[in-house]
C-alpha positions as CSV (number, residue, x, y, z in Angstrom):
1,M,82.1,73.9,107.4
2,S,83.7,71.8,104.8
3,D,87.8,71.6,104.2
4,A,86.7,71.5,99.9
5,A,84.6,74.8,101.1
6,V,87.5,76.5,103.2
7,R,89.8,75.8,100.2
8,R,87.8,76.9,97.4
9,L,87.1,80.1,99.6
10,Q,90.7,80.7,100.0
11,R,91.9,80.2,96.4
12,L,88.7,83.0,95.7
13,A,90.2,85.3,98.2
14,R,93.7,85.0,97.1
15,R,92.6,85.2,93.3
16,L,90.7,88.3,94.4
17,L,93.6,89.6,96.0
18,E,95.9,89.2,93.0
19,L,93.5,91.2,90.7
20,G,93.1,93.7,93.0
21,V,96.5,94.7,93.4
22,W,97.3,94.7,90.0
23,L,94.2,96.8,89.7
24,S,94.9,99.2,92.2
25,E,98.7,100.1,90.9
26,G,96.8,102.1,88.4
27,R,96.8,99.4,85.5
28,G,94.0,100.3,83.2
29,A,92.4,103.3,85.3
30,L,89.4,100.8,86.4
31,P,88.5,102.3,89.9
32,E,85.4,100.8,89.4
33,M,86.5,97.4,89.0
34,A,89.3,97.9,91.9
35,D,86.3,98.9,94.6
36,A,84.6,95.9,93.3
37,C,87.4,93.5,93.6
38,R,87.7,94.9,97.0
39,D,85.0,94.6,98.1
40,A,84.7,90.8,96.9
41,Y,87.6,89.9,98.6
42,Y,86.4,91.4,101.9
43,S,83.3,89.3,101.3
44,A,85.1,86.7,101.2
45,L,86.7,87.0,104.0
46,H,84.2,87.8,106.5
47,L,82.5,84.7,104.8
48,L,85.2,82.3,105.7
49,A,85.6,84.0,109.5
50,A,81.5,83.2,109.9
51,T,82.0,80.1,109.4
52,G,85.4,79.0,111.1
53,G,87.5,79.2,108.1
54,E,91.3,80.9,108.4
55,G,91.2,84.2,106.2
56,A,94.6,84.7,106.7
57,C,95.6,81.2,105.5
58,A,94.2,82.8,102.3
59,V,96.6,85.0,101.2
60,Q,99.5,82.8,101.9
61,G,100.6,81.8,98.6
62,W,99.7,85.1,96.4
63,R,101.9,86.4,94.0
64,R,101.8,89.3,92.1
65,R,100.1,89.1,88.7
66,S,99.6,90.5,85.6
67,F,95.8,90.6,83.4
68,R,95.5,91.9,79.7
69,P,93.0,94.2,80.3
70,D,91.0,92.3,77.7
71,A,90.4,89.1,79.6
72,L,89.3,90.6,82.3
73,P,85.0,90.2,81.7
74,R,86.3,86.7,81.7
75,V,88.5,86.4,84.5
76,A,85.6,88.3,86.6
77,E,83.0,85.9,85.1
78,R,85.2,82.9,86.1
79,L,85.8,84.3,90.0
80,L,82.2,84.6,89.7
81,V,81.9,80.5,89.0
82,E,84.4,80.0,91.4
83,G,82.3,81.7,94.3
84,Q,78.7,80.2,93.1
85,E,81.0,76.9,93.6
86,A,82.2,77.6,96.6
87,T,79.2,78.9,98.5
88,S,76.9,75.7,97.2
89,L,79.0,73.6,99.6
90,L,77.7,76.1,102.4
91,P,74.9,76.7,104.0
92,E,72.7,80.1,102.7
93,S,73.9,82.9,104.7
94,P,73.9,86.4,104.4
95,E,77.5,86.3,104.3
96,A,77.5,83.7,101.1
97,Q,74.9,86.5,99.6
98,D,77.0,89.1,100.1
99,L,80.0,87.6,98.3
100,I,77.8,86.3,95.6
101,G,76.8,89.7,95.1
102,A,80.0,91.4,95.0
103,L,81.5,89.3,92.3
104,E,78.2,90.3,90.5
105,R,79.2,93.5,90.7
106,L,82.9,93.0,89.9
107,R,81.3,90.6,86.5
108,D,79.2,93.6,85.5
109,A,82.0,96.4,86.2
110,A,84.4,94.4,83.8
111,A,81.8,94.0,81.6
112,A,81.1,97.5,81.3
113,R,84.7,98.7,81.4
114,A,85.0,96.3,78.3
115,G,81.5,98.0,76.4
116,A,83.2,101.7,77.1
117,V,87.0,100.5,75.4
118,R,84.8,98.4,72.4
């Protein structure tokens, strides 16, 4: 796996961890998003492991962050784009497809939540 792909996947996993911690703390009562975020996080780590990257390095440097609930659809969309960019550097694999599917579920959960709030 290229160094660029590893760095992108590690950054993506770190961002998913930061969002997942915030969601799991009950902010905004978003259990569907928390589940989707956790699935995407584990998919990113699994893809790193399957391609020889270090998943443990992904969580180094993470920090507690806050997210504005109204910005969650944009955050989820950005994470999907980052996942697509990272997986584009890799050969096709079931692990890469799992990650993109999990990120799409996260985006859809964020969009559904935003629609319910409006």
